[in-house]
C-alpha positions as a Markdown table, in Angstrom:
| # | Residue | x | y | z |
|---|---|---|---|---|
| 1 | Met | -58.8 | 53.3 | 23.1 |
| 2 | Glu | -56.9 | 56.1 | 25.1 |
| 3 | Pro | -53.1 | 56.0 | 25.5 |
| 4 | Ser | -51.7 | 54.9 | 28.8 |
| 5 | Ala | -49.7 | 57.8 | 31.0 |
| 6 | Ser | -46.8 | 55.9 | 30.4 |
| 7 | Ala | -46.9 | 56.4 | 26.7 |
| 8 | Ala | -47.0 | 60.1 | 27.1 |
| 9 | Ala | -44.1 | 62.4 | 26.4 |
| 10 | Pro | -43.9 | 65.3 | 28.6 |
| 11 | Cys | -42.1 | 68.3 | 28.2 |
| 12 | Val | -40.5 | 70.4 | 30.8 |
| 13 | Tyr | -39.7 | 73.9 | 29.6 |
| 14 | Gln | -37.1 | 76.8 | 30.7 |
| 15 | Asp | -40.6 | 79.0 | 31.8 |
| 16 | Pro | -42.5 | 77.2 | 34.9 |
| 17 | Ser | -46.0 | 76.1 | 33.7 |
| 18 | Leu | -47.5 | 75.9 | 37.0 |
| 19 | Leu | -50.5 | 78.2 | 37.4 |
| 20 | Pro | -49.3 | 81.2 | 39.9 |
| 21 | Asp | -53.1 | 81.5 | 41.6 |
| 22 | Leu | -54.1 | 77.9 | 42.2 |
| 23 | Thr | -51.8 | 76.1 | 45.1 |
| 24 | Val | -49.5 | 73.3 | 44.1 |
| 25 | Leu | -52.0 | 70.4 | 44.7 |
| 26 | Gln | -54.7 | 72.4 | 42.7 |
| 27 | Asn | -52.3 | 72.3 | 39.8 |
| 28 | Leu | -51.5 | 68.8 | 40.3 |
| 29 | Ile | -55.2 | 67.8 | 40.2 |
| 30 | Leu | -55.8 | 70.0 | 37.3 |
| 31 | Thr | -53.6 | 67.8 | 35.4 |
| 32 | Ala | -54.2 | 64.6 | 36.8 |
| 33 | Thr | -51.2 | 64.1 | 38.5 |
| 34 | Pro | -50.6 | 60.9 | 40.7 |
| 35 | Ile | -49.9 | 62.8 | 44.0 |
| 36 | Ser | -47.6 | 59.7 | 45.7 |
| 37 | Ser | -45.6 | 59.6 | 42.6 |
| 38 | Phe | -45.0 | 63.4 | 42.3 |
| 39 | Arg | -44.0 | 63.2 | 46.0 |
| 40 | Arg | -41.4 | 60.2 | 45.4 |
| 41 | Tyr | -39.8 | 62.2 | 42.6 |
| 42 | Leu | -39.9 | 65.4 | 44.4 |
| 43 | Ala | -37.7 | 63.8 | 47.2 |
| 44 | Asp | -35.2 | 62.4 | 44.9 |
| 45 | Leu | -34.8 | 65.9 | 43.6 |
| 46 | Gly | -34.3 | 67.0 | 47.1 |
| 47 | Leu | -38.0 | 68.6 | 48.2 |
| 48 | Gly | -38.9 | 65.9 | 50.5 |
| 49 | Gly | -42.0 | 67.2 | 52.9 |
| 50 | Phe | -42.7 | 70.0 | 50.5 |
| 51 | Asp | -46.1 | 71.7 | 51.2 |
| 52 | Leu | -48.5 | 71.3 | 48.7 |
| 53 | Ser | -50.6 | 74.0 | 49.8 |
| 54 | Thr | -48.1 | 76.2 | 48.7 |
| 55 | Met | -48.8 | 79.2 | 45.8 |
| 56 | Pro | -46.7 | 78.9 | 43.0 |
| 57 | Arg | -46.4 | 82.7 | 43.0 |
| 58 | Glu | -44.7 | 82.5 | 46.4 |
| 59 | Leu | -41.6 | 80.3 | 45.1 |
| 60 | Ala | -38.5 | 81.1 | 43.4 |
| 61 | Arg | -37.9 | 80.2 | 39.8 |
| 62 | Pro | -35.7 | 77.1 | 40.5 |
| 63 | Thr | -38.1 | 75.5 | 42.7 |
| 64 | Leu | -40.7 | 76.1 | 40.4 |
| 65 | Ser | -38.9 | 74.2 | 37.9 |
| 66 | Leu | -37.8 | 71.1 | 39.9 |
| 67 | Leu | -41.8 | 71.3 | 40.8 |
| 68 | Asp | -42.6 | 70.7 | 36.9 |
| 69 | Leu | -40.1 | 68.2 | 36.5 |
| 70 | Ala | -41.3 | 65.9 | 39.7 |
| 71 | Arg | -44.8 | 66.5 | 37.8 |
| 72 | Ala | -43.6 | 65.3 | 34.4 |
| 73 | Leu | -41.7 | 62.4 | 36.0 |
| 74 | Ala | -44.8 | 61.3 | 38.1 |
| 75 | Ile | -46.5 | 59.8 | 35.0 |
| 76 | Glu | -43.6 | 57.3 | 34.6 |
| 77 | Pro | -42.9 | 58.5 | 30.8 |
| 78 | Gln | -40.8 | 56.2 | 28.4 |
| 79 | Leu | -40.0 | 59.5 | 26.6 |
| 80 | Leu | -39.0 | 62.7 | 28.9 |
| 81 | Leu | -38.5 | 66.4 | 26.8 |
| 82 | Leu | -36.3 | 68.9 | 29.1 |
| 83 | Asp | -36.2 | 72.0 | 26.9 |
| 84 | Glu | -33.7 | 74.5 | 28.8 |
| 85 | Ile | -34.8 | 73.2 | 32.2 |
| 86 | Thr | -31.1 | 74.1 | 33.5 |
| 87 | Ala | -31.2 | 78.0 | 32.0 |
| 88 | Ser | -32.3 | 79.0 | 35.3 |
| 89 | Leu | -31.1 | 76.3 | 37.6 |
| 90 | Pro | -27.7 | 76.9 | 39.9 |
| 91 | Ala | -25.1 | 73.9 | 39.6 |
| 92 | Asp | -26.2 | 72.0 | 42.7 |
| 93 | Leu | -30.0 | 71.5 | 41.3 |
| 94 | Thr | -28.5 | 71.1 | 37.8 |
| 95 | Ser | -26.8 | 68.0 | 39.1 |
| 96 | Arg | -30.1 | 66.6 | 40.9 |
| 97 | Val | -31.8 | 67.3 | 37.1 |
| 98 | Phe | -29.0 | 65.1 | 35.8 |
| 99 | Ser | -29.3 | 62.4 | 38.5 |
| 100 | Val | -32.5 | 61.8 | 37.7 |
| 101 | Ala | -32.0 | 62.0 | 33.9 |
| 102 | Arg | -29.1 | 59.2 | 34.3 |
| 103 | Gln | -31.6 | 57.2 | 36.2 |
| 104 | Leu | -34.3 | 57.0 | 33.6 |
| 105 | Arg | -32.0 | 55.8 | 31.0 |
| 106 | Thr | -30.4 | 52.9 | 33.2 |
| 107 | Glu | -34.2 | 51.8 | 33.3 |
| 108 | Gly | -34.2 | 51.7 | 29.8 |
| 109 | Arg | -36.3 | 55.2 | 29.3 |
| 110 | Ser | -35.1 | 58.2 | 26.9 |
| 111 | Val | -34.5 | 61.8 | 27.7 |
| 112 | Ile | -34.4 | 64.6 | 25.1 |
| 113 | Phe | -32.3 | 67.4 | 26.4 |
| 114 | Ile | -32.1 | 70.8 | 24.9 |
| 115 | Ser | -29.7 | 73.1 | 26.1 |
| 116 | His | -27.2 | 76.0 | 25.1 |
| 117 | Arg | -24.6 | 74.8 | 27.7 |
| 118 | Leu | -22.2 | 72.8 | 26.1 |
| 119 | Ala | -20.6 | 71.5 | 29.1 |
| 120 | Glu | -24.1 | 70.1 | 30.1 |
| 121 | Val | -24.6 | 68.4 | 26.9 |
| 122 | Ser | -21.1 | 66.8 | 26.9 |
| 123 | Ala | -21.6 | 66.1 | 30.6 |
| 124 | Leu | -25.3 | 64.3 | 30.2 |
| 125 | Cys | -26.0 | 63.1 | 26.5 |
| 126 | Asp | -24.4 | 60.3 | 24.3 |
| 127 | Arg | -25.5 | 62.2 | 21.1 |
| 128 | Ala | -26.0 | 65.6 | 20.1 |
| 129 | Thr | -27.8 | 66.6 | 16.8 |
| 130 | Val | -27.4 | 70.4 | 15.9 |
| 131 | Leu | -30.1 | 72.7 | 14.5 |
| 132 | Arg | -29.0 | 75.9 | 12.9 |
| 133 | Asp | -31.9 | 77.9 | 11.0 |
| 134 | Gly | -34.2 | 74.8 | 11.6 |
| 135 | Lys | -32.5 | 72.4 | 10.0 |
| 136 | Thr | -29.9 | 69.7 | 11.1 |
| 137 | Val | -26.4 | 70.5 | 10.4 |
| 138 | Gly | -24.8 | 67.6 | 12.3 |
| 139 | Val | -24.9 | 64.8 | 14.6 |
| 140 | Val | -21.9 | 64.5 | 17.5 |
| 141 | Glu | -20.8 | 62.7 | 20.1 |
| 142 | Pro | -20.0 | 65.1 | 22.8 |
| 143 | Ala | -17.8 | 62.9 | 25.0 |
| 144 | Gln | -15.4 | 62.3 | 22.5 |
| 145 | Gly | -13.9 | 65.6 | 21.9 |
| 146 | Gly | -17.0 | 66.9 | 20.0 |
| 147 | Glu | -17.8 | 70.0 | 21.9 |
| 148 | Glu | -15.5 | 72.3 | 19.6 |
| 149 | Arg | -17.2 | 70.6 | 16.7 |
| 150 | Ile | -20.6 | 71.5 | 18.2 |
| 151 | Val | -19.8 | 74.9 | 18.2 |
| 152 | Lys | -18.6 | 75.1 | 15.1 |
| 153 | Leu | -21.7 | 73.6 | 13.7 |
| 154 | Met | -24.0 | 75.8 | 15.6 |
| 155 | Leu | -22.3 | 79.2 | 14.8 |
| 156 | Gly | -21.7 | 78.4 | 11.0 |
| 157 | Pro | -18.8 | 80.4 | 9.2 |
| 158 | Val | -20.1 | 84.1 | 9.6 |
| 159 | Ala | -21.0 | 83.6 | 13.2 |
| 160 | Glu | -17.7 | 82.4 | 13.9 |
| 161 | Glu | -16.1 | 85.8 | 12.8 |
| 162 | Val | -18.3 | 87.5 | 15.5 |
| 163 | Ala | -17.6 | 84.5 | 18.1 |
| 164 | Ala | -13.6 | 85.3 | 17.5 |
| 165 | Glu | -14.5 | 89.1 | 17.8 |
| 166 | Ala | -16.4 | 88.5 | 21.3 |
| 167 | Ala | -13.7 | 86.5 | 22.8 |
| 168 | Ser | -10.9 | 88.7 | 21.9 |
| 169 | Pro | -8.9 | 90.1 | 25.3 |
| 170 | Ser | -10.5 | 93.4 | 27.1 |
| 171 | Thr | -8.1 | 95.9 | 28.5 |
| 172 | Pro | -8.6 | 98.1 | 31.8 |
| 173 | Ala | -11.2 | 101.0 | 31.2 |
| 174 | Thr | -9.9 | 104.7 | 31.5 |
| 175 | Gly | -12.8 | 106.7 | 31.2 |
| 176 | Ala | -14.5 | 109.0 | 33.5 |
| 177 | Val | -17.0 | 107.8 | 36.2 |
| 178 | Ala | -20.3 | 107.0 | 35.0 |
| 179 | Val | -22.0 | 105.4 | 38.0 |
| 180 | Glu | -21.0 | 105.1 | 41.7 |
| 181 | Val | -22.8 | 103.1 | 44.2 |
| 182 | Arg | -21.9 | 103.9 | 47.9 |
| 183 | Asp | -22.9 | 101.5 | 50.7 |
| 184 | Leu | -25.9 | 100.2 | 49.0 |
| 185 | Lys | -28.5 | 98.2 | 51.1 |
| 186 | Ala | -31.6 | 96.4 | 50.1 |
| 187 | Gly | -32.6 | 93.0 | 51.2 |
| 188 | Thr | -29.7 | 90.6 | 51.0 |
| 189 | Leu | -27.3 | 93.5 | 49.5 |
| 190 | Asn | -25.3 | 94.5 | 52.3 |
| 191 | Gly | -23.2 | 98.0 | 51.9 |
| 192 | Val | -21.8 | 97.5 | 48.4 |
| 193 | Ser | -19.8 | 100.1 | 46.9 |
| 194 | Phe | -18.0 | 100.2 | 43.3 |
| 195 | Thr | -17.9 | 102.6 | 40.6 |
| 196 | Leu | -18.4 | 101.7 | 36.7 |
| 197 | Arg | -16.6 | 103.6 | 34.2 |
| 198 | Phe | -17.6 | 105.1 | 30.7 |
| 199 | Gly | -16.0 | 102.7 | 28.3 |
| 200 | Glu | -15.9 | 99.6 | 30.7 |
| 201 | Val | -17.8 | 96.6 | 30.9 |
| 202 | Leu | -18.0 | 95.8 | 34.5 |
| 203 | Gly | -18.8 | 92.1 | 35.3 |
| 204 | Val | -20.8 | 91.0 | 38.4 |
| 205 | Ala | -20.0 | 87.5 | 39.8 |
| 206 | Ala | -22.2 | 85.5 | 42.3 |
| 207 | Leu | -24.3 | 82.5 | 43.1 |
| 208 | Glu | -27.6 | 82.8 | 43.2 |
| 209 | Gly | -29.4 | 84.8 | 46.2 |
| 210 | Gln | -26.4 | 86.9 | 47.0 |
| 211 | Gly | -27.5 | 90.2 | 46.3 |
| 212 | Glu | -27.2 | 90.4 | 42.8 |
| 213 | Lys | -31.1 | 90.9 | 41.8 |
| 214 | Glu | -31.2 | 93.6 | 44.4 |
| 215 | Leu | -28.2 | 95.4 | 42.8 |
| 216 | Phe | -29.6 | 95.6 | 39.7 |
| 217 | Asp | -33.1 | 96.3 | 40.9 |
| 218 | Cys | -31.9 | 99.3 | 42.8 |
| 219 | Met | -29.9 | 100.7 | 39.8 |
| 220 | Ala | -32.9 | 100.2 | 37.4 |
| 221 | Gly | -35.3 | 102.0 | 39.6 |
| 222 | Val | -37.4 | 98.8 | 40.3 |
| 223 | Arg | -37.0 | 98.8 | 43.8 |
| 224 | Arg | -35.8 | 101.5 | 46.6 |
| 225 | Pro | -32.7 | 100.7 | 48.5 |
| 226 | Glu | -32.9 | 100.8 | 52.4 |
| 227 | Ser | -30.0 | 103.0 | 52.6 |
| 228 | Gly | -27.0 | 104.2 | 50.5 |
| 229 | Gln | -26.4 | 106.2 | 47.4 |
| 230 | Ile | -26.3 | 105.6 | 43.7 |
| 231 | Leu | -24.4 | 108.6 | 41.9 |
| 232 | Val | -24.8 | 109.3 | 38.2 |
| 233 | Gly | -22.5 | 111.9 | 36.7 |
| 234 | Gly | -21.2 | 112.8 | 40.3 |
| 235 | Lys | -24.7 | 113.5 | 41.3 |
| 236 | Ala | -26.7 | 111.6 | 43.9 |
| 237 | Arg | -30.0 | 110.4 | 42.4 |
| 238 | Ser | -32.9 | 108.9 | 43.8 |
| 239 | Phe | -35.2 | 106.2 | 41.5 |
| 240 | Gly | -38.5 | 105.8 | 42.7 |
| 241 | His | -39.6 | 104.2 | 39.1 |
| 242 | Pro | -37.7 | 102.6 | 36.3 |
| 243 | Ala | -38.8 | 105.8 | 34.2 |
| 244 | Asp | -36.3 | 108.0 | 36.7 |
| 245 | Ala | -33.5 | 105.4 | 36.2 |
| 246 | Ile | -34.2 | 105.7 | 32.2 |
| 247 | Arg | -34.2 | 109.6 | 32.3 |
| 248 | Ala | -30.7 | 109.6 | 34.0 |
| 249 | Gly | -29.7 | 107.3 | 31.4 |
| 250 | Leu | -29.6 | 103.9 | 33.0 |
| 251 | Val | -31.7 | 101.3 | 31.6 |
| 252 | Leu | -32.2 | 97.3 | 32.1 |
| 253 | Ile | -32.1 | 94.3 | 30.0 |
| 254 | Pro | -33.3 | 91.7 | 32.0 |
| 255 | Ala | -32.8 | 87.8 | 32.2 |
| 256 | Asp | -36.4 | 87.2 | 31.8 |
| 257 | Arg | -36.9 | 89.1 | 28.4 |
| 258 | Leu | -40.6 | 88.6 | 28.0 |
| 259 | Gln | -40.9 | 91.1 | 31.2 |
| 260 | Ala | -39.7 | 94.0 | 29.0 |
| 261 | Leu | -41.6 | 93.3 | 25.9 |
| 262 | Leu | -45.1 | 93.6 | 24.5 |
| 263 | Arg | -45.0 | 90.1 | 23.4 |
| 264 | Gln | -48.1 | 90.4 | 21.1 |
| 265 | Arg | -46.9 | 93.3 | 19.6 |
| 266 | Ser | -44.5 | 94.0 | 16.4 |
| 267 | Val | -40.8 | 94.0 | 16.6 |
| 268 | Arg | -41.2 | 97.7 | 15.4 |
| 269 | Glu | -43.6 | 98.7 | 18.0 |
| 270 | Asn | -41.3 | 96.9 | 20.8 |
| 271 | Ile | -38.2 | 98.9 | 19.6 |
| 272 | Ala | -40.0 | 102.2 | 19.1 |
| 273 | Leu | -41.0 | 102.4 | 22.8 |
| 274 | Pro | -38.6 | 105.0 | 24.0 |
| 275 | Phe | -40.1 | 107.3 | 21.2 |
| 276 | Val | -43.3 | 107.2 | 22.6 |
| 277 | Asn | -42.0 | 108.0 | 26.1 |
| 278 | Arg | -40.3 | 111.1 | 25.0 |
| 279 | Ile | -43.4 | 113.0 | 23.6 |
| 280 | Ala | -43.8 | 116.1 | 25.7 |
| 281 | Arg | -47.2 | 116.9 | 24.4 |
| 282 | Trp | -49.7 | 115.2 | 22.1 |
| 283 | Gly | -48.8 | 115.5 | 18.5 |
| 284 | Pro | -47.7 | 113.1 | 15.6 |
| 285 | Ile | -44.4 | 110.8 | 15.9 |
| 286 | Asn | -42.1 | 111.0 | 13.3 |
| 287 | Pro | -42.7 | 107.9 | 11.2 |
| 288 | Arg | -39.8 | 108.3 | 8.9 |
| 289 | Arg | -37.2 | 108.8 | 11.7 |
| 290 | Glu | -38.8 | 106.0 | 14.0 |
| 291 | Lys | -38.7 | 103.5 | 10.6 |
| 292 | Arg | -35.0 | 104.3 | 10.0 |
| 293 | Arg | -33.9 | 104.2 | 13.9 |
| 294 | Val | -35.4 | 100.6 | 14.1 |
| 295 | Ala | -34.5 | 99.5 | 10.7 |
| 296 | Thr | -30.7 | 100.3 | 11.6 |
| 297 | Ala | -31.0 | 98.5 | 15.3 |
| 298 | Val | -32.7 | 95.4 | 13.6 |
| 299 | Lys | -30.0 | 95.3 | 11.1 |
| 300 | Arg | -27.1 | 96.0 | 13.4 |
| 301 | Leu | -28.4 | 93.1 | 15.9 |
| 302 | Gln | -29.2 | 90.8 | 12.9 |
| 303 | Ile | -32.8 | 90.1 | 14.6 |
| 304 | Asp | -34.3 | 87.5 | 12.2 |
| 305 | Thr | -38.1 | 88.4 | 11.9 |
| 306 | Arg | -38.9 | 85.7 | 9.1 |
| 307 | Val | -41.5 | 83.9 | 11.2 |
| 308 | Thr | -43.4 | 86.8 | 12.0 |
| 309 | Ser | -43.4 | 90.4 | 12.8 |
| 310 | Glu | -45.1 | 89.3 | 16.5 |
| 311 | Val | -42.5 | 89.2 | 19.2 |
| 312 | Arg | -43.9 | 86.4 | 21.0 |
| 313 | Arg | -43.4 | 84.2 | 18.3 |
| 314 | Leu | -39.6 | 84.7 | 17.7 |
| 315 | Ser | -36.9 | 82.6 | 19.2 |
| 316 | Gly | -35.6 | 83.4 | 22.7 |
| 317 | Gly | -32.1 | 84.7 | 21.4 |
| 318 | Asn | -34.3 | 87.2 | 19.0 |
| 319 | Gln | -36.4 | 88.4 | 21.6 |
| 320 | Gln | -33.6 | 89.5 | 23.8 |
| 321 | Lys | -31.9 | 91.0 | 20.7 |
| 322 | Val | -35.2 | 93.3 | 20.5 |
| 323 | Gly | -35.0 | 94.2 | 24.0 |
| 324 | Ile | -31.3 | 95.3 | 23.5 |
| 325 | Ala | -32.1 | 96.9 | 19.9 |
| 326 | Arg | -34.9 | 99.3 | 21.8 |
| 327 | Trp | -32.0 | 101.0 | 23.6 |
| 328 | Leu | -29.8 | 101.3 | 20.6 |
| 329 | Ala | -32.5 | 103.1 | 18.8 |
| 330 | Gly | -33.7 | 105.3 | 21.7 |
| 331 | Gly | -30.4 | 105.9 | 23.4 |
| 332 | Phe | -28.7 | 105.2 | 26.6 |
| 333 | Lys | -25.7 | 106.0 | 29.1 |
| 334 | Thr | -25.5 | 102.9 | 31.0 |
| 335 | Leu | -26.6 | 99.3 | 30.1 |
| 336 | Leu | -27.5 | 97.2 | 33.0 |
| 337 | Cys | -27.3 | 93.6 | 31.7 |
| 338 | Phe | -28.8 | 91.1 | 34.1 |
| 339 | Asp | -28.0 | 87.5 | 32.9 |
| 340 | Pro | -28.8 | 88.5 | 29.2 |
| 341 | Thr | -28.0 | 85.3 | 27.3 |
| 342 | Arg | -29.8 | 82.8 | 29.7 |
| 343 | Gly | -30.9 | 80.2 | 27.8 |
| 344 | Ile | -30.1 | 81.6 | 24.1 |
| 345 | Asp | -28.1 | 79.7 | 21.6 |
| 346 | Ile | -24.3 | 80.0 | 21.4 |
| 347 | Gly | -24.2 | 82.1 | 18.3 |
| 348 | Thr | -26.6 | 84.8 | 19.5 |
| 349 | Lys | -24.9 | 84.7 | 22.9 |
| 350 | Arg | -21.5 | 85.6 | 21.4 |
| 351 | Gln | -23.3 | 88.3 | 19.0 |
| 352 | Ile | -24.4 | 90.1 | 22.4 |
| 353 | Tyr | -21.4 | 89.6 | 24.1 |
| 354 | Gly | -19.4 | 91.4 | 21.0 |
| 355 | Leu | -21.9 | 93.9 | 20.7 |
| 356 | Val | -21.5 | 94.8 | 24.6 |
| 357 | Lys | -18.2 | 95.0 | 24.0 |
| 358 | Glu | -18.6 | 97.5 | 20.9 |
| 359 | Leu | -20.9 | 99.7 | 23.1 |
| 360 | Ala | -18.3 | 99.9 | 25.7 |
| 361 | Ala | -15.7 | 100.8 | 23.1 |
| 362 | Asn | -17.9 | 103.7 | 22.0 |
| 363 | Gly | -18.0 | 105.2 | 25.3 |
| 364 | Ser | -21.1 | 103.4 | 27.0 |
| 365 | Ala | -20.7 | 102.2 | 30.3 |
| 366 | Val | -22.0 | 98.6 | 30.9 |
| 367 | Leu | -22.7 | 96.6 | 34.1 |
| 368 | Leu | -23.0 | 92.6 | 33.3 |
| 369 | Phe | -24.2 | 89.8 | 35.4 |
| 370 | Thr | -24.3 | 86.5 | 34.2 |
| 371 | Ser | -24.7 | 83.0 | 35.7 |
| 372 | Glu | -22.3 | 81.3 | 33.4 |
| 373 | Leu | -18.7 | 82.2 | 35.0 |
| 374 | Pro | -16.5 | 81.3 | 31.8 |
| 375 | Glu | -18.3 | 84.2 | 30.0 |
| 376 | Ile | -17.0 | 86.9 | 32.4 |
| 377 | Gln | -13.7 | 86.6 | 30.5 |
| 378 | Val | -15.2 | 86.9 | 27.3 |
| 379 | Ala | -17.0 | 90.3 | 27.5 |
| 380 | Cys | -15.6 | 92.2 | 30.5 |
| 381 | Asn | -12.6 | 94.5 | 31.4 |
| 382 | Arg | -13.2 | 94.2 | 35.3 |
| 383 | Val | -14.9 | 92.2 | 37.5 |
| 384 | Ile | -16.7 | 92.4 | 41.3 |
| 385 | Val | -17.5 | 89.4 | 43.3 |
| 386 | Leu | -20.6 | 89.2 | 45.6 |
| 387 | Phe | -21.1 | 86.9 | 48.6 |
| 388 | Gly | -23.7 | 86.9 | 51.5 |
| 389 | Gly | -24.7 | 90.3 | 49.7 |
| 390 | Glu | -21.5 | 91.9 | 50.5 |
| 391 | Leu | -18.5 | 92.6 | 47.7 |
| 392 | Val | -16.1 | 90.3 | 48.8 |
| 393 | Asp | -13.2 | 90.5 | 45.8 |
| 394 | Glu | -12.4 | 92.6 | 42.7 |
| 395 | Met | -9.9 | 91.4 | 39.9 |
| 396 | Pro | -9.3 | 92.4 | 36.3 |
| 397 | Ala | -11.0 | 89.6 | 33.6 |
| 398 | Ser | -7.6 | 88.7 | 32.8 |
| 399 | Asp | -7.3 | 86.9 | 36.2 |
| 400 | Ala | -11.0 | 86.4 | 36.5 |
| 401 | Asp | -11.2 | 82.6 | 35.5 |
| 402 | Glu | -13.8 | 80.2 | 36.4 |
| 403 | Arg | -11.7 | 78.8 | 39.4 |
| 404 | Ala | -10.9 | 82.0 | 41.0 |
| 405 | Leu | -14.3 | 83.1 | 40.4 |
| 406 | Leu | -15.9 | 80.3 | 42.2 |
| 407 | Arg | -13.6 | 80.6 | 45.1 |
| 408 | Ala | -14.5 | 84.1 | 45.7 |
| 409 | Ala | -18.4 | 83.5 | 44.7 |
| 410 | His | -18.3 | 80.7 | 47.7 |
| 411 | Gly | -16.4 | 83.1 | 50.0 |
| 412 | Leu | -13.3 | 81.4 | 50.3 |
| 413 | Pro | -9.8 | 83.3 | 49.9 |
| 414 | Ser | -7.7 | 83.4 | 46.7 |
| 415 | Glu | -5.2 | 81.0 | 46.3 |
| 416 | Glu | -2.4 | 83.3 | 46.7 |
| 417 | Gly | -3.8 | 84.4 | 49.7 |
| 418 | Glu | -4.0 | 81.0 | 51.4 |
């Protein structure tokens, strides 16, 4: 006897699972999803009237996540698993997910919610089981002051020292100008200008779709700006390809780490890629030098390779560390970090921020966008805020608390200026 649909326990993952070259309707037919139930839950998530003939490849990532959720809800499960679904969602869409999860709870159904955002765990969950190195290290009631307890359990004694170092206050940078952006326009981005100095971590704060993606894409050579200039070391540069930006010393750490990795290759091969690109003519690669540089980067970032040598089998946090380790081994002048800690655990997150500050202290320049505004003060010396594609505010990190950043990111004047 086959189990009923309600007995299934569907899981909605951080990465959308719709096939990009089939329409949404065809995806639903492929998984035998009840269409009427799907539409009902889609309306609950704020997507009523959605055109099912749309191709998933044409949709933004947050919309894909909501479609995945509605598809899982459509079979009326008694148990729903949400694995980092909110990692790529803005606050308004996250609240819709929470509303649906709470409704399931009132109906007597269960939800397992996996997240590295402690504020979300506290807001939604009745209990939290904390895992570290594949083992349960504690069970906490988040609503009763358990957030700090969760942090300690997740970090462990060694990582707590790293966290304390990452959270130490940043001071203004006084180094020479590494990169200057002048009146840059591209897509939503509308005439943005700023400077980034050596020895500085410059934060970029913005709500989704305010030009932050276009800014990083232009600086990394992923797309050409419509107008404006990017000056590196005082010299105007034109990037027609990411390789042009890399040659100028600008390297990108994307939020979608698998975009930057050869997922079925080993950790060593992924980290050693810059060495291959530097071969001027056919000839042997120095294996000793490569092995030494890779081993140093792996040790410095504490990359856990116990599971396997294939990158695709590593945790999300370790995959992101492999992407960063590549440039530690290969060398760079300016690091472009676009939401590098999205969907990774708090220990790895703070380790990455500690490394970013260390790199800046050693003379590198870092441009950092993060979708989690409280982290700006942890890692940055200074922050610029984008709204409507324009630079609307700039402030030292010491003034960039979440309240100030949210006001600026919504286009509101500072409270002092009211």
